[in-house]
PLY file of the C-alpha trace (Angstrom):
ply
format ascii 1.0
element vertex 450
property float x
property float y
property float z
element edge 449
property int vertex1
property int vertex2
end_header
51.28 -47.00 13.41
48.45 -46.67 11.13
47.41 -43.23 10.55
44.40 -41.31 8.66
44.84 -37.78 7.67
41.29 -36.26 8.35
40.56 -32.77 6.70
37.75 -30.05 7.30
35.97 -28.73 4.33
33.56 -26.03 6.38
32.87 -25.07 9.75
29.36 -23.48 8.72
26.48 -23.80 6.55
27.83 -20.98 4.13
31.44 -21.47 4.65
34.17 -20.77 1.69
34.38 -24.05 -0.60
38.08 -23.03 -1.97
40.08 -24.18 1.46
38.26 -27.41 1.03
39.41 -27.79 -3.02
42.67 -26.82 -1.32
43.18 -29.39 1.22
41.80 -32.34 -1.51
44.14 -31.21 -3.92
47.31 -30.86 -1.44
46.44 -31.93 1.53
47.16 -35.86 0.57
43.81 -36.07 3.03
42.11 -39.74 3.17
38.59 -37.92 4.09
37.15 -34.59 4.44
34.23 -33.74 6.37
31.92 -30.42 5.58
30.23 -29.57 8.99
27.29 -27.42 7.92
24.60 -27.62 10.36
24.13 -24.95 13.52
20.92 -25.18 15.40
18.51 -23.26 13.72
19.69 -24.19 10.44
17.95 -27.61 10.57
14.86 -25.89 11.84
14.67 -23.28 8.92
15.46 -26.48 6.28
12.62 -28.02 7.78
9.97 -24.83 6.54
12.17 -25.29 3.34
10.73 -28.66 3.32
7.63 -28.26 3.75
6.85 -26.20 0.86
9.50 -28.53 -1.32
9.69 -32.21 -0.23
12.76 -31.95 -2.90
14.27 -29.33 -0.65
15.76 -29.03 2.99
19.01 -30.02 2.57
22.07 -27.30 2.52
21.73 -24.58 0.33
25.22 -24.56 -0.81
24.87 -28.70 -1.69
24.94 -28.42 -5.02
27.25 -25.32 -5.14
30.13 -27.62 -3.21
29.62 -31.27 -4.68
30.25 -29.52 -8.08
33.53 -28.45 -6.98
34.52 -31.66 -4.62
32.90 -34.63 -7.02
35.65 -35.10 -9.78
38.52 -34.56 -7.10
37.04 -37.23 -4.50
37.01 -39.64 -7.41
39.64 -39.16 -8.65
41.77 -38.72 -5.31
39.86 -41.80 -3.96
38.42 -39.30 -0.79
35.64 -40.29 1.24
33.11 -36.98 1.88
31.21 -36.97 5.65
29.01 -34.20 5.77
25.44 -32.62 7.91
24.68 -30.42 4.77
21.47 -33.34 4.75
20.07 -30.98 7.19
16.21 -32.03 6.73
16.58 -34.16 3.94
19.34 -36.74 4.00
17.99 -38.69 1.40
16.57 -35.41 -1.14
20.77 -34.99 -0.47
21.75 -38.04 -1.28
19.36 -38.44 -4.65
20.47 -34.54 -5.64
24.19 -35.83 -5.35
23.46 -38.95 -7.72
22.19 -36.73 -10.22
24.99 -34.32 -10.53
27.51 -37.61 -10.20
25.19 -38.93 -13.68
25.80 -35.47 -15.01
28.98 -35.40 -14.30
29.82 -38.80 -16.08
31.40 -39.94 -12.73
30.59 -43.44 -11.82
31.45 -46.07 -9.15
30.07 -44.21 -6.10
28.13 -45.53 -3.25
26.57 -42.56 -1.41
24.90 -42.76 1.92
21.80 -41.32 3.87
21.83 -41.97 7.35
18.22 -41.10 8.95
16.45 -41.53 12.07
17.17 -37.83 13.51
14.36 -36.38 12.78
11.21 -37.49 15.46
9.16 -34.26 14.55
6.24 -36.76 13.65
6.71 -38.67 17.24
6.81 -35.73 19.77
3.18 -36.36 21.09
4.69 -38.97 23.56
7.65 -35.87 24.94
4.96 -33.10 25.35
5.42 -33.19 29.18
9.21 -33.14 28.97
10.44 -29.66 30.06
12.22 -27.86 27.48
15.76 -27.01 29.27
15.84 -23.17 28.13
12.67 -22.21 29.14
11.93 -24.53 32.14
8.21 -25.44 30.92
6.51 -28.78 29.69
6.91 -28.81 26.07
3.15 -28.81 25.96
3.32 -25.23 26.65
4.78 -24.63 22.80
2.80 -27.63 21.36
1.47 -25.15 18.48
4.39 -23.56 17.79
6.77 -26.01 17.10
8.55 -26.45 13.72
11.22 -29.17 14.33
12.22 -31.99 16.48
16.14 -33.44 15.63
17.86 -35.52 17.72
21.85 -35.34 18.18
23.11 -38.42 16.52
26.20 -39.95 17.41
28.66 -42.13 14.61
26.66 -44.98 14.54
24.85 -44.68 10.80
28.03 -43.06 9.89
30.12 -46.10 10.63
27.39 -48.47 9.54
27.43 -46.63 6.35
31.51 -46.54 6.00
31.24 -50.39 6.73
29.16 -50.92 3.60
31.32 -49.31 1.53
30.04 -45.74 1.54
31.92 -43.27 -0.77
30.18 -40.34 0.50
28.01 -39.95 3.71
25.18 -37.74 4.27
23.52 -36.94 7.47
21.02 -34.60 9.22
21.38 -33.64 12.97
24.33 -34.98 14.30
26.67 -34.08 16.79
29.66 -31.98 14.89
32.46 -34.40 16.77
30.75 -37.22 15.54
31.17 -36.92 11.77
34.92 -36.65 12.35
35.26 -39.30 15.05
33.13 -41.57 12.60
36.09 -42.46 10.16
38.84 -43.31 13.08
36.25 -45.85 14.41
36.03 -47.40 10.99
39.43 -46.87 10.07
41.12 -48.61 13.27
38.28 -50.83 14.94
37.87 -48.91 18.04
35.91 -50.35 20.66
33.31 -47.21 21.45
33.40 -48.60 25.12
37.02 -47.68 25.03
36.22 -44.01 26.75
39.36 -42.57 26.82
39.89 -43.41 22.92
36.33 -42.17 22.69
37.36 -38.94 24.21
40.58 -38.59 22.37
38.28 -38.64 19.15
36.14 -36.38 20.20
38.86 -33.55 20.82
39.88 -34.46 17.23
36.41 -33.71 16.15
36.17 -30.58 18.26
39.18 -29.01 16.74
38.31 -29.58 13.03
34.31 -28.70 13.36
35.20 -24.99 12.68
36.99 -25.06 9.91
39.45 -21.98 9.79
39.11 -21.13 13.59
42.19 -23.76 14.47
44.53 -22.05 11.48
44.15 -18.77 12.78
40.39 -17.15 11.98
39.30 -16.07 15.05
42.98 -16.09 16.34
43.85 -13.24 14.23
43.96 -9.63 16.33
45.82 -6.55 14.01
48.93 -5.63 16.18
48.00 -8.51 18.82
48.21 -11.53 16.52
49.12 -11.55 13.58
48.08 -14.30 11.12
49.63 -14.77 7.51
47.84 -14.03 4.57
44.27 -14.23 6.75
42.34 -13.56 3.52
43.70 -17.30 2.10
43.18 -18.44 5.38
43.56 -22.57 5.40
40.98 -25.42 6.93
42.81 -27.85 8.98
44.07 -31.65 8.32
44.46 -33.78 11.40
47.11 -36.97 11.41
45.42 -39.46 13.70
47.45 -42.03 14.77
45.49 -45.38 16.50
46.07 -44.63 19.24
44.37 -41.22 19.48
47.21 -39.17 18.92
46.86 -36.13 16.38
49.29 -33.48 14.38
46.73 -30.70 13.15
48.33 -29.07 10.65
47.27 -27.13 7.37
48.41 -27.13 3.60
51.45 -24.90 2.64
49.33 -23.42 -0.07
47.14 -21.93 2.36
47.23 -18.94 4.82
47.02 -18.83 8.59
48.72 -20.80 11.45
48.14 -23.61 13.42
49.84 -23.05 17.12
49.37 -24.24 20.51
48.15 -21.20 21.09
45.29 -21.43 18.23
44.36 -25.27 19.16
43.84 -24.09 22.95
41.19 -21.44 21.66
39.47 -24.04 19.81
39.33 -26.43 22.55
37.60 -24.13 25.08
34.96 -23.21 22.49
31.47 -23.90 23.32
32.63 -26.88 25.45
30.83 -25.13 28.53
32.48 -27.97 31.37
35.90 -28.92 29.76
35.66 -31.79 32.32
32.58 -32.73 30.82
32.24 -32.25 27.22
28.83 -34.35 26.47
28.25 -35.41 23.11
26.03 -38.54 22.14
28.95 -40.93 21.93
30.94 -40.47 25.26
31.77 -37.52 27.50
35.08 -35.93 26.68
37.52 -34.72 29.27
39.59 -32.18 27.53
41.84 -30.77 31.25
44.00 -33.71 30.96
45.12 -32.82 27.20
49.10 -31.93 26.18
50.46 -29.58 23.19
53.45 -29.26 21.79
54.62 -27.49 18.88
56.55 -29.73 16.50
57.59 -27.23 13.92
55.31 -24.37 12.15
52.30 -25.15 11.47
52.11 -28.46 12.96
50.86 -29.20 16.73
50.47 -32.28 18.55
48.12 -33.02 20.65
47.62 -36.10 23.40
45.99 -36.98 26.40
42.34 -36.55 25.97
40.13 -38.77 28.06
36.67 -39.85 28.22
33.72 -41.59 30.22
30.65 -43.74 28.75
28.22 -42.05 27.01
25.11 -40.33 28.28
21.69 -42.25 28.29
19.76 -39.81 26.90
19.91 -37.67 23.78
19.78 -33.90 23.15
16.84 -33.00 20.79
17.25 -29.52 19.00
13.40 -28.63 18.79
12.67 -25.43 16.59
9.44 -23.48 17.24
7.80 -20.09 16.05
9.08 -17.86 18.13
8.26 -14.09 17.18
8.80 -11.60 14.73
12.29 -9.08 14.68
11.34 -5.79 13.04
14.30 -3.44 11.73
14.97 -0.50 10.48
18.75 1.39 10.33
19.64 5.25 8.99
23.04 6.91 9.03
23.95 10.28 10.21
27.68 12.14 9.44
29.30 15.15 10.28
30.50 16.65 13.42
26.68 15.98 15.13
25.94 12.67 14.13
26.14 11.41 17.35
23.59 14.00 18.77
21.36 13.35 15.52
21.27 9.52 15.92
20.68 9.84 19.84
17.95 12.18 18.63
16.44 9.97 15.95
16.47 6.70 18.42
14.49 8.56 20.72
11.83 9.66 18.15
11.40 6.66 16.95
10.81 4.94 20.22
8.12 7.54 21.13
6.15 7.83 17.64
5.96 3.70 18.10
4.65 4.16 21.48
2.46 7.45 20.12
1.09 5.04 17.45
0.30 2.04 19.72
2.63 -0.68 18.28
2.68 -3.58 20.56
6.76 -5.04 21.22
7.57 -7.34 23.79
11.35 -5.75 23.27
12.44 -3.17 21.89
16.66 -2.15 21.10
17.82 1.16 19.89
21.50 0.79 19.13
24.21 3.41 18.41
26.41 1.47 16.04
30.06 1.96 17.05
29.24 3.56 20.02
26.23 1.23 22.05
25.49 -1.61 20.36
28.06 -4.38 21.24
29.01 -3.17 25.03
25.75 -0.60 25.84
26.41 3.31 27.18
28.81 2.42 29.99
31.84 0.54 28.57
30.57 1.89 24.72
31.35 5.39 25.99
34.88 4.68 27.09
36.06 3.02 24.46
35.16 5.83 22.38
34.44 9.76 22.18
31.08 10.54 20.77
32.32 14.09 20.19
34.82 12.36 17.79
32.60 10.12 15.32
32.20 11.19 12.12
29.67 8.55 11.22
26.95 6.63 13.56
24.16 5.00 12.16
21.17 4.27 13.99
19.64 0.50 14.40
16.05 0.16 15.93
15.04 -3.54 16.36
11.86 -4.69 18.13
10.44 -7.97 18.99
6.83 -8.16 18.19
4.15 -10.86 18.46
2.27 -9.97 15.08
4.14 -9.22 11.25
2.62 -5.94 11.18
3.77 -4.31 14.34
7.26 -5.45 13.46
6.57 -3.70 9.90
5.60 -0.60 11.49
9.14 -0.31 13.45
11.11 -0.16 10.18
8.71 2.13 8.28
9.32 4.55 11.65
12.76 4.51 10.74
12.07 5.32 7.38
10.08 8.47 8.09
12.99 9.78 9.48
14.44 10.94 5.87
11.98 13.96 5.79
10.80 14.25 9.67
14.45 15.00 10.87
16.40 15.27 12.07
18.30 16.71 9.50
21.15 14.94 7.14
19.95 10.92 7.48
20.41 8.42 4.40
21.05 4.81 4.07
17.80 3.32 5.10
17.66 -0.12 5.58
14.41 -1.99 6.85
13.12 -5.10 7.41
10.59 -7.68 9.49
10.67 -11.59 9.78
9.83 -13.94 11.56
11.90 -15.62 13.69
12.14 -19.52 14.40
14.04 -20.06 17.50
15.26 -23.54 19.52
15.18 -25.02 22.67
16.02 -28.46 23.96
14.38 -31.41 25.51
16.35 -35.14 26.40
14.85 -38.27 25.27
16.30 -41.73 25.70
18.52 -42.93 23.46
16.83 -46.36 22.69
13.60 -44.59 21.36
15.46 -43.51 18.41
15.67 -46.04 15.06
18.56 -45.75 12.59
18.03 -46.15 9.09
21.23 -45.62 6.49
19.83 -45.57 2.78
21.90 -45.96 -0.28
22.15 -44.61 -3.97
24.67 -46.05 -6.31
26.08 -44.82 -9.89
0 1
1 2
2 3
3 4
4 5
5 6
6 7
7 8
8 9
9 10
10 11
11 12
12 13
13 14
14 15
15 16
16 17
17 18
18 19
19 20
20 21
21 22
22 23
23 24
24 25
25 26
26 27
27 28
28 29
29 30
30 31
31 32
32 33
33 34
34 35
35 36
36 37
37 38
38 39
39 40
40 41
41 42
42 43
43 44
44 45
45 46
46 47
47 48
48 49
49 50
50 51
51 52
52 53
53 54
54 55
55 56
56 57
57 58
58 59
59 60
60 61
61 62
62 63
63 64
64 65
65 66
66 67
67 68
68 69
69 70
70 71
71 72
72 73
73 74
74 75
75 76
76 77
77 78
78 79
79 80
80 81
81 82
82 83
83 84
84 85
85 86
86 87
87 88
88 89
89 90
90 91
91 92
92 93
93 94
94 95
95 96
96 97
97 98
98 99
99 100
100 101
101 102
102 103
103 104
104 105
105 106
106 107
107 108
108 109
109 110
110 111
111 112
112 113
113 114
114 115
115 116
116 117
117 118
118 119
119 120
120 121
121 122
122 123
123 124
124 125
125 126
126 127
127 128
128 129
129 130
130 131
131 132
132 133
133 134
134 135
135 136
136 137
137 138
138 139
139 140
140 141
141 142
142 143
143 144
144 145
145 146
146 147
147 148
148 149
149 150
150 151
151 152
152 153
153 154
154 155
155 156
156 157
157 158
158 159
159 160
160 161
161 162
162 163
163 164
164 165
165 166
166 167
167 168
168 169
169 170
170 171
171 172
172 173
173 174
174 175
175 176
176 177
177 178
178 179
179 180
180 181
181 182
182 183
183 184
184 185
185 186
186 187
187 188
188 189
189 190
190 191
191 192
192 193
193 194
194 195
195 196
196 197
197 198
198 199
199 200
200 201
201 202
202 203
203 204
204 205
205 206
206 207
207 208
208 209
209 210
210 211
211 212
212 213
213 214
214 215
215 216
216 217
217 218
218 219
219 220
220 221
221 222
222 223
223 224
224 225
225 226
226 227
227 228
228 229
229 230
230 231
231 232
232 233
233 234
234 235
235 236
236 237
237 238
238 239
239 240
240 241
241 242
242 243
243 244
244 245
245 246
246 247
247 248
248 249
249 250
250 251
251 252
252 253
253 254
254 255
255 256
256 257
257 258
258 259
259 260
260 261
261 262
262 263
263 264
264 265
265 266
266 267
267 268
268 269
269 270
270 271
271 272
272 273
273 274
274 275
275 276
276 277
277 278
278 279
279 280
280 281
281 282
282 283
283 284
284 285
285 286
286 287
287 288
288 289
289 290
290 291
291 292
292 293
293 294
294 295
295 296
296 297
297 298
298 299
299 300
300 301
301 302
302 303
303 304
304 305
305 306
306 307
307 308
308 309
309 310
310 311
311 312
312 313
313 314
314 315
315 316
316 317
317 318
318 319
319 320
320 321
321 322
322 323
323 324
324 325
325 326
326 327
327 328
328 329
329 330
330 331
331 332
332 333
333 334
334 335
335 336
336 337
337 338
338 339
339 340
340 341
341 342
342 343
343 344
344 345
345 346
346 347
347 348
348 349
349 350
350 351
351 352
352 353
353 354
354 355
355 356
356 357
357 358
358 359
359 360
360 361
361 362
362 363
363 364
364 365
365 366
366 367
367 368
368 369
369 370
370 371
371 372
372 373
373 374
374 375
375 376
376 377
377 378
378 379
379 380
380 381
381 382
382 383
383 384
384 385
385 386
386 387
387 388
388 389
389 390
390 391
391 392
392 393
393 394
394 395
395 396
396 397
397 398
398 399
399 400
400 401
401 402
402 403
403 404
404 405
405 406
406 407
407 408
408 409
409 410
410 411
411 412
412 413
413 414
414 415
415 416
416 417
417 418
418 419
419 420
420 421
421 422
422 423
423 424
424 425
425 426
426 427
427 428
428 429
429 430
430 431
431 432
432 433
433 434
434 435
435 436
436 437
437 438
438 439
439 440
440 441
441 442
442 443
443 444
444 445
445 446
446 447
447 448
448 449
């Protein structure tokens, strides 16, 4: 039975490059896939593109391709990535330029377009926003971006046309891993159980090191060997959709039934109905078996027909966040930090700073779990150091700036002994969603060759 080896080269926008290089040199892989696009990332990239039409792709694209271009050519490894973000066309032009500078020839590079519908939003202003339960028209003046979650179609088309490197914008995470399986095995996209298996494989790989022990590691409970050198996963996929998840012997980490189960339930909501543009997967039918160390066999995922609508990720200018931090040490660190937080809040109210929400955290005490749980997990009297963080959500930037400024004034206005102040004020682009008919999407694949 024919088998394909697909590897994950990144699990998020700023991920490490060394595990990807290790996979390409030592993993005996056919494809490497870089998943680098979170929900807010593309909205931020759209803002960058507005400032410079040549930008808007992942900020590490050039750094990554400088490392991998020579290897993918030498070892005939195909690359698929959503590093195109808001500008896939600009991304492939940059990759072509880099290949020419490296004197690398014989590469066909494809950009999948069609996810950006920012210029078509007027026709969807009556749609209800999923998270806010209001018509999109309500936030019309704040809109920054609108990108549809695409499926496999554009990537499969590019591979059929001989592309060695395929760059997308907003695309469903499992799709960028499943597309080469559909292409290589000739899968029928209406064979829903096969598509369910492909979605499972993509979901296992999409977060990089997580399935190799990254999120599994808990000192004293779940020990993970050489976590500093944790590897990224490889999926050895059979034509029938069965898969073995593994990693290179040269990397750290662990692949086990536990790490695979942990990744399977990550960010999927309903495990019986994991919805993607290409189908709806059922993960409750999966069985796992550890074949040997760092090799786990998975089978049994099933699927259902793909949804009639596609999700659109919409970025909008939401608010400003002002933050200030200061540290206190010694036997009275907790009392000083607590008093300092009270002082800042009273000062903000006294000076008329307008905020919609204010959060006063004592980092290490209550910043994660709140006062009640936090105090059960630690005894404030035993703390030798506490860092105060005051963060506020505001409509105007000037109010956000004043929050950090008030924390800074604690330096000389007390309580005593504060140090290490940091402050910032930044605009927040938030994300919301609508759903549109999939028939509205117009795919286009553009090619560059060197």
